[in-house]
C-alpha positions as CSV (number, residue, x, y, z in Angstrom):
1,X,40.4,33.8,12.0
2,X,36.7,33.8,13.0
3,X,35.2,30.5,13.9
4,X,33.0,28.9,11.3
5,X,29.4,29.6,11.9
6,X,27.3,26.4,12.4
7,X,23.6,26.2,12.2
8,X,21.8,25.5,15.6
9,X,21.1,21.9,16.3
10,X,17.4,22.8,16.8
11,X,17.2,23.5,13.0
12,X,17.0,19.7,12.5
13,X,13.4,19.8,13.7
14,X,12.7,21.1,10.1
15,X,15.4,19.2,8.2
16,X,15.0,21.5,5.2
17,X,16.2,24.5,7.3
18,X,19.3,22.6,8.3
19,X,20.1,21.6,4.7
20,X,19.6,25.2,3.6
21,X,21.8,26.5,6.4
22,X,24.5,24.1,5.4
23,X,24.4,25.4,1.8
24,X,22.9,22.2,0.4
25,X,20.4,24.0,-1.9
26,X,19.7,20.9,-4.1
27,X,19.0,18.8,-1.1
28,X,16.8,21.4,0.3
29,X,14.6,21.5,-2.8
30,X,14.5,17.7,-2.9
31,X,13.5,17.5,0.8
32,X,10.7,20.1,0.3
33,X,9.4,18.4,-2.9
34,X,9.3,15.0,-1.4
35,X,7.7,16.2,1.9
36,X,4.9,18.0,-0.1
37,X,4.4,14.9,-2.2
38,X,4.1,12.6,0.7
39,X,1.7,15.0,2.6
40,X,-0.3,15.3,-0.6
41,X,-0.5,11.6,-1.1
42,X,-1.6,11.2,2.6
43,X,-4.3,13.8,2.2
44,X,-5.5,12.3,-1.1
45,X,-5.6,8.6,0.0
46,X,-6.3,9.2,3.7
47,X,-4.4,6.1,4.9
48,X,-2.8,6.0,8.3
49,X,0.2,4.3,7.0
50,X,0.9,7.2,4.7
51,X,0.9,9.6,7.6
52,X,3.3,7.2,9.4
53,X,5.5,7.3,6.3
54,X,5.5,11.1,6.4
55,X,6.6,11.0,10.1
56,X,9.3,8.5,9.4
57,X,10.6,10.5,6.4
58,X,10.7,13.6,8.6
59,X,12.6,11.8,11.4
60,X,15.0,10.1,8.9
61,X,15.9,13.3,7.2
62,X,16.2,15.1,10.6
63,X,18.7,12.3,11.7
64,X,20.6,12.8,8.4
65,X,20.7,16.6,8.9
66,X,21.9,16.1,12.6
67,X,24.8,13.8,11.4
68,X,25.8,16.4,8.9
69,X,25.8,19.2,11.5
70,X,28.0,17.0,13.7
71,X,30.4,16.4,10.9
72,X,29.6,12.7,10.6
73,X,29.0,10.6,7.5
74,X,25.5,11.4,6.0
75,X,22.9,8.7,6.3
76,X,19.9,9.6,4.1
77,X,19.2,6.2,2.5
78,X,16.7,5.0,5.2
79,X,14.5,8.1,4.6
80,X,14.8,7.7,0.9
81,X,13.6,4.0,1.1
82,X,10.6,5.1,3.2
83,X,9.6,7.8,0.7
84,X,10.0,5.3,-2.2
85,X,7.9,2.7,-0.4
86,X,5.1,5.2,0.2
87,X,5.1,6.5,-3.4
88,X,5.2,3.0,-4.9
89,X,2.6,1.8,-2.4
90,X,0.2,4.5,-3.6
91,X,1.1,3.6,-7.2
92,X,0.3,-0.1,-6.6
93,X,-3.0,0.8,-5.0
94,X,-4.1,3.3,-7.7
95,X,-3.2,0.9,-10.6
96,X,-5.2,-1.9,-8.8
97,X,-2.5,-4.4,-9.5
98,X,-3.8,-8.0,-9.2
99,X,-0.8,-10.4,-9.8
100,X,-3.1,-13.4,-10.1
101,X,-5.5,-11.9,-12.7
102,X,-3.5,-13.1,-15.7
103,X,-3.7,-16.7,-14.4
104,X,-7.3,-16.5,-13.3
105,X,-8.5,-15.0,-16.6
106,X,-6.2,-17.0,-18.9
107,X,-9.3,-18.5,-20.6
108,X,-9.9,-15.0,-22.1
109,X,-6.5,-15.1,-23.8
110,X,-6.6,-18.7,-24.9
111,X,-8.4,-18.1,-28.2
112,X,-5.7,-15.5,-29.3
113,X,-2.8,-17.8,-28.3
114,X,-4.4,-20.7,-30.3
115,X,-5.0,-18.4,-33.3
116,X,-1.3,-17.4,-33.3
117,X,-0.5,-21.0,-34.1
118,X,-3.1,-21.2,-36.9
119,X,-2.9,-17.9,-38.9
120,X,-5.1,-17.5,-41.9
121,X,-2.3,-17.7,-44.6
122,X,-3.5,-20.2,-47.2
123,X,-6.8,-21.1,-48.6
124,X,-8.2,-23.6,-51.1
125,X,-10.7,-22.7,-53.9
126,X,-14.1,-23.9,-52.7
127,X,-17.7,-23.9,-53.7
128,X,-20.3,-23.3,-50.9
129,X,-23.8,-24.2,-50.3
130,X,-25.4,-22.0,-47.6
131,X,-28.3,-22.8,-45.4
132,X,-29.7,-19.9,-43.4
133,X,-31.7,-20.1,-40.2
134,X,-33.2,-16.9,-38.8
135,X,-32.8,-16.3,-35.1
136,X,-34.5,-13.5,-33.2
137,X,-32.3,-11.7,-30.6
138,X,-33.2,-11.3,-27.9
139,X,-36.2,-13.5,-27.1
140,X,-39.5,-11.7,-26.7
141,X,-41.6,-14.9,-26.9
142,X,-41.2,-18.5,-25.8
143,X,-38.5,-20.2,-27.9
144,X,-39.4,-23.1,-30.2
145,X,-37.3,-25.3,-32.6
146,X,-36.6,-23.8,-36.1
147,X,-36.2,-26.1,-39.1
148,X,-34.9,-25.5,-42.6
149,X,-35.2,-28.1,-45.4
150,X,-33.3,-28.5,-48.7
151,X,-31.3,-31.3,-50.1
152,X,-30.5,-31.8,-46.4
153,X,-32.5,-31.1,-43.3
154,X,-31.3,-28.9,-40.3
155,X,-33.1,-27.7,-37.3
156,X,-32.1,-25.4,-34.4
157,X,-33.1,-26.0,-30.8
158,X,-34.6,-22.5,-30.5
159,X,-35.7,-19.8,-32.9
160,X,-34.7,-17.0,-30.5
161,X,-31.8,-16.5,-28.1
162,X,-30.0,-14.1,-25.8
163,X,-26.3,-13.5,-26.4
164,X,-24.5,-16.2,-24.4
165,X,-27.3,-18.7,-24.6
166,X,-26.5,-22.3,-25.5
167,X,-28.0,-23.5,-28.9
168,X,-27.9,-26.9,-30.5
169,X,-28.0,-27.5,-34.2
170,X,-29.0,-30.8,-35.7
171,X,-28.6,-32.0,-39.3
172,X,-29.3,-35.1,-41.4
173,X,-29.0,-36.1,-45.0
174,X,-25.5,-34.5,-45.4
175,X,-22.6,-36.0,-47.5
176,X,-19.5,-37.1,-45.6
177,X,-16.9,-35.5,-48.0
178,X,-17.5,-31.7,-47.7
179,X,-16.6,-29.8,-44.4
180,X,-19.2,-27.8,-42.5
181,X,-18.8,-24.3,-41.2
182,X,-21.0,-22.3,-38.9
183,X,-21.3,-18.5,-39.3
184,X,-23.3,-15.8,-37.5
185,X,-24.7,-12.8,-39.4
186,X,-25.9,-9.8,-37.5
187,X,-28.6,-7.4,-38.7
188,X,-26.2,-5.0,-40.4
189,X,-24.6,-7.8,-42.5
190,X,-21.4,-8.4,-40.5
191,X,-20.5,-12.1,-40.6
192,X,-18.3,-13.8,-38.0
193,X,-17.3,-17.5,-37.6
194,X,-18.8,-19.4,-34.7
195,X,-15.9,-20.4,-32.3
196,X,-15.6,-23.1,-29.7
197,X,-12.7,-22.8,-27.2
198,X,-11.0,-20.3,-29.6
199,X,-11.2,-22.6,-32.6
200,X,-13.6,-22.3,-35.6
201,X,-16.5,-24.7,-35.0
202,X,-16.8,-27.4,-37.8
203,X,-19.5,-30.0,-37.2
204,X,-18.5,-33.6,-38.0
205,X,-20.9,-35.6,-40.2
206,X,-21.2,-39.3,-39.2
207,X,-21.5,-42.2,-41.6
208,X,-25.3,-41.8,-41.6
209,X,-25.1,-38.3,-42.8
210,X,-26.1,-36.7,-39.5
211,X,-24.5,-34.3,-37.0
212,X,-25.2,-32.5,-33.8
213,X,-23.3,-29.6,-32.4
214,X,-23.7,-27.1,-29.5
215,X,-22.5,-23.5,-29.5
216,X,-23.0,-20.2,-27.7
217,X,-24.9,-17.4,-29.3
218,X,-22.4,-14.6,-29.9
219,X,-22.7,-11.0,-28.9
220,X,-22.6,-9.7,-32.4
221,X,-24.4,-6.3,-32.4
222,X,-22.1,-3.3,-32.5
223,X,-22.7,-0.5,-30.0
224,X,-25.5,1.8,-31.2
225,X,-27.3,-0.9,-33.1
226,X,-29.0,-2.6,-30.1
227,X,-32.8,-3.1,-30.5
228,X,-35.1,-0.9,-28.4
229,X,-36.5,-2.5,-25.2
230,X,-39.2,-5.0,-25.9
231,X,-38.1,-5.5,-29.5
232,X,-35.9,-8.0,-31.2
233,X,-33.6,-8.1,-34.3
234,X,-33.3,-10.9,-36.9
235,X,-29.9,-12.5,-37.0
236,X,-29.0,-15.5,-39.2
237,X,-27.2,-18.7,-38.4
238,X,-25.5,-19.9,-41.6
239,X,-24.4,-23.4,-42.2
240,X,-21.8,-23.5,-45.0
241,X,-21.3,-26.8,-46.9
242,X,-17.8,-26.4,-48.3
243,X,-16.3,-28.5,-51.1
244,X,-12.6,-28.0,-52.1
245,X,-12.2,-27.7,-55.8
246,X,-8.5,-26.6,-56.2
247,X,-5.0,-26.3,-54.8
248,X,-3.7,-23.9,-52.1
249,X,-3.4,-20.2,-52.7
250,X,-2.9,-17.1,-50.5
251,X,-5.8,-16.4,-48.3
252,X,-7.9,-13.3,-48.6
253,X,-6.6,-12.2,-45.1
254,X,-3.0,-12.7,-46.2
255,X,-3.5,-10.6,-49.3
256,X,-5.3,-7.9,-47.4
257,X,-2.5,-7.8,-44.7
258,X,0.1,-7.5,-47.4
259,X,-1.8,-4.6,-49.0
260,X,-2.5,-2.8,-45.7
261,X,1.1,-3.2,-44.5
262,X,2.3,-1.5,-47.7
263,X,-0.2,1.3,-46.9
264,X,1.1,1.4,-43.4
265,X,4.7,1.7,-44.5
266,X,3.7,4.4,-47.0
267,X,1.9,6.4,-44.3
268,X,5.0,6.3,-42.1
269,X,7.4,7.1,-45.0
270,X,5.4,10.2,-46.1
271,X,4.9,11.4,-42.5
272,X,8.6,11.1,-41.8
273,X,9.7,12.8,-45.0
274,X,7.4,15.8,-44.6
275,X,8.3,16.0,-40.9
276,X,12.1,16.1,-41.7
277,X,11.6,18.8,-44.3
278,X,9.8,21.0,-41.8
279,X,11.7,20.0,-38.6
280,X,15.2,20.5,-40.0
281,X,14.9,24.3,-40.5
282,X,12.9,24.7,-37.3
283,X,15.6,23.0,-35.3
284,X,18.1,25.8,-36.0
285,X,15.7,28.2,-34.5
286,X,15.5,26.0,-31.4
287,X,19.3,25.7,-30.9
288,X,20.6,27.8,-28.0
289,X,24.1,28.2,-29.5
290,X,22.8,29.7,-32.7
291,X,20.0,31.8,-31.2
292,X,21.6,33.5,-28.2
293,X,23.0,36.6,-29.9
294,X,20.3,39.1,-29.2
295,X,17.0,39.5,-27.2
296,X,15.0,38.9,-30.4
297,X,16.8,35.6,-31.3
298,X,16.5,34.4,-27.6
299,X,12.8,35.2,-27.8
300,X,12.5,33.1,-31.0
301,X,14.5,30.3,-29.3
302,X,12.2,30.1,-26.3
303,X,9.1,30.3,-28.4
304,X,10.3,27.5,-30.7
305,X,11.3,25.3,-27.8
306,X,8.0,25.9,-26.1
307,X,6.1,25.0,-29.4
308,X,8.1,21.8,-29.9
309,X,7.6,20.7,-26.2
310,X,3.8,21.4,-26.3
311,X,3.3,19.5,-29.6
312,X,5.5,16.7,-28.5
313,X,3.6,16.2,-25.3
314,X,0.4,15.2,-27.2
315,X,0.3,11.6,-28.2
316,X,-0.1,10.7,-31.9
317,X,-3.3,8.8,-31.0
318,X,-4.9,12.2,-30.0
319,X,-3.7,13.8,-33.2
320,X,-5.2,10.8,-35.1
321,X,-8.6,11.4,-33.5
322,X,-8.4,15.2,-34.3
323,X,-7.5,14.6,-38.0
324,X,-10.0,11.9,-38.5
325,X,-12.7,14.4,-37.5
326,X,-11.0,17.1,-39.6
327,X,-10.3,15.4,-42.9
328,X,-12.2,12.1,-42.5
329,X,-11.4,8.5,-42.1
330,X,-8.4,7.1,-44.0
331,X,-4.7,7.1,-44.5
332,X,-4.4,10.9,-45.0
333,X,-5.6,11.5,-41.4
334,X,-3.1,9.0,-40.1
335,X,-0.3,10.5,-42.1
336,X,-1.1,14.0,-40.8
337,X,-1.2,12.8,-37.2
338,X,2.2,11.1,-37.5
339,X,3.7,14.1,-39.4
340,X,2.7,16.7,-36.7
341,X,4.0,14.6,-33.9
342,X,7.2,13.7,-35.8
343,X,7.9,17.4,-36.5
344,X,8.0,18.2,-32.8
345,X,10.0,15.0,-31.9
346,X,12.6,15.5,-34.7
347,X,12.8,19.2,-34.1
348,X,13.8,18.6,-30.5
349,X,16.4,15.9,-31.5
350,X,17.8,17.9,-34.4
351,X,18.2,21.0,-32.2
352,X,20.2,19.0,-29.6
353,X,22.4,17.8,-32.4
354,X,23.0,21.4,-33.5
355,X,23.8,22.5,-29.9
356,X,26.5,19.8,-29.6
357,X,28.4,20.7,-32.8
358,X,32.1,21.6,-32.7
359,X,32.2,25.4,-32.2
360,X,35.6,25.8,-33.9
361,X,34.3,26.1,-37.5
362,X,31.5,28.4,-36.3
363,X,34.0,30.7,-34.6
364,X,36.3,30.7,-37.6
365,X,33.7,31.7,-40.0
366,X,32.3,34.3,-37.6
367,X,35.8,35.8,-37.3
368,X,36.0,36.2,-41.1
369,X,32.8,38.3,-41.1
370,X,30.3,35.6,-42.3
371,X,26.7,36.3,-41.6
372,X,24.4,33.9,-39.7
373,X,23.1,32.1,-42.8
374,X,26.6,31.6,-44.1
375,X,27.7,30.2,-40.7
376,X,24.8,27.7,-40.7
377,X,25.4,26.7,-44.4
378,X,29.2,26.1,-44.2
379,X,29.9,25.4,-40.5
380,X,26.8,23.8,-39.0
381,X,25.1,21.8,-41.8
382,X,28.1,19.6,-42.7
383,X,28.4,18.6,-39.1
384,X,24.7,17.7,-38.5
385,X,23.6,16.0,-41.7
386,X,24.8,12.5,-40.7
387,X,23.0,12.7,-37.3
388,X,19.9,14.2,-39.0
389,X,19.7,11.2,-41.5
390,X,20.2,8.8,-38.6
391,X,17.4,10.2,-36.6
392,X,15.1,10.5,-39.6
393,X,15.6,6.7,-40.4
394,X,15.0,5.8,-36.8
395,X,11.9,8.0,-36.7
396,X,10.5,6.2,-39.8
397,X,11.0,2.9,-37.9
398,X,9.0,4.4,-35.0
399,X,6.3,5.7,-37.2
400,X,5.7,2.3,-38.8
401,X,4.8,1.0,-35.3
402,X,2.8,4.1,-34.4
403,X,0.8,3.9,-37.6
404,X,-0.6,0.6,-36.5
405,X,-2.1,2.2,-33.4
406,X,-3.3,5.2,-35.4
407,X,-5.4,2.9,-37.5
408,X,-7.5,1.9,-34.5
409,X,-9.0,5.4,-34.5
410,X,-9.6,5.4,-38.3
411,X,-6.2,6.5,-39.5
412,X,-6.0,3.8,-42.2
413,X,-3.3,1.1,-42.7
414,X,-3.3,-2.3,-41.1
415,X,-4.4,-1.0,-37.7
416,X,-7.9,-0.1,-39.0
417,X,-8.4,-3.6,-40.4
418,X,-6.9,-5.2,-37.3
419,X,-9.4,-3.4,-35.1
420,X,-12.3,-4.7,-37.2
421,X,-11.0,-8.3,-37.0
422,X,-10.6,-8.0,-33.2
423,X,-14.2,-6.7,-32.8
424,X,-15.5,-9.6,-34.9
425,X,-13.4,-12.1,-33.0
426,X,-11.7,-13.2,-36.2
427,X,-8.8,-14.6,-34.3
428,X,-7.0,-16.3,-37.3
429,X,-7.1,-13.1,-39.3
430,X,-5.8,-11.2,-36.2
431,X,-2.9,-13.6,-36.0
432,X,-2.1,-13.1,-39.7
433,X,-2.0,-9.3,-39.1
434,X,0.1,-9.6,-36.0
435,X,2.6,-11.8,-37.9
436,X,2.7,-9.4,-40.8
437,X,3.3,-6.4,-38.5
438,X,6.1,-8.2,-36.6
439,X,7.9,-9.2,-39.9
440,X,7.7,-5.7,-41.3
441,X,8.9,-4.0,-38.1
442,X,11.8,-6.5,-37.8
443,X,12.8,-5.8,-41.4
444,X,12.7,-2.0,-40.9
445,X,14.5,-2.2,-37.6
446,X,17.3,-4.1,-39.3
447,X,17.4,-1.7,-42.3
448,X,17.4,1.4,-40.0
449,X,20.1,-0.1,-37.8
450,X,22.3,-0.7,-40.8
451,X,21.8,2.8,-42.2
452,X,22.6,4.4,-38.8
453,X,25.7,2.2,-38.4
454,X,27.0,3.3,-41.8
455,X,26.2,7.0,-41.5
456,X,27.1,7.8,-37.9
């Protein structure tokens, strides 16, 4: 018997050649892919340590190939560790990871964390007396105190300010019973509460009916509404004198969150329902075991698979932007965005369910002369319906969460209102919305889990 032909030891200079000569095709492809990746990263970033990693990878794989040629136990793991270290090192650099940033900038997050402990859930019927003080933003003249008189007297330390400037408000002649609130109104009528360390600022009136409080002028003008250079806009500082005249009741934010969460669930429900009705028949065209009979059906199979993969690769947020431009702001755009993405996602899942059915009933019906539609109706559908229902319920659960994000680009639901509250720094209302979203998602997750457990 002829001696077994062994690759020359010199082939380990290019380890991929040695792997190929040994018949290790998969390892050859992996070696070539990793080598090109490391060289590409070294050319892209230009770091010396990356070129060192390329050399060590080459040496490590060459050593592994030499051991295989000598019939010894393979030892590829050192080279693999080197390649992973290089790839993750570039990833760390590109993502600009700063482990201490969350601690150094914790003050930016503090208002949100405080608001989560004080959601806007209940309110009390009140009557309000409002004193308005105009403030020019930014300053185009020397600032001077601004005074407003009524039943009480208030004056502001400056009649103009830059965003971020420190202002002091004084008052005298106020009753001690009612509470005081400070609000800032921008030129387009948007009103936001003045905050101090993440908490709504409420000046305290002393026994003489006087108060003094200091706050920071907020950056309250939306993008696109800034004044031209050398000009100012008139903002208003509002002092609300609030008297409670009744018992507790649901707050306006709580009622709006409940309404918008219902809208969000409806968007997800309709998007999922329409997606199931379309994806279910399309999934049969994307199942290899049903579409492999002729060149035409194979062409349909590949076309359908390609269509589902392309649509599925586009994030729902992108579809949301497209449909907001197409059909306008609102829930309809959000529903269409989720529906299109769900069609592709469910079509892929449904087709895999069809491909893993028991072939026995299919073969039995085919042997009796049944056509393709009859085979699908009586041999395939009964097997896939439970899985289809399970995936549909799970997709509804996913779409409820996605619809919150779709709202940020104008797709309706709670996300749209949440984005406005975040922009206006209405932290207590944001906390109410976050709690509402969490409760609804938890409830739907429980319901969908129970449905899947009973069906599958």
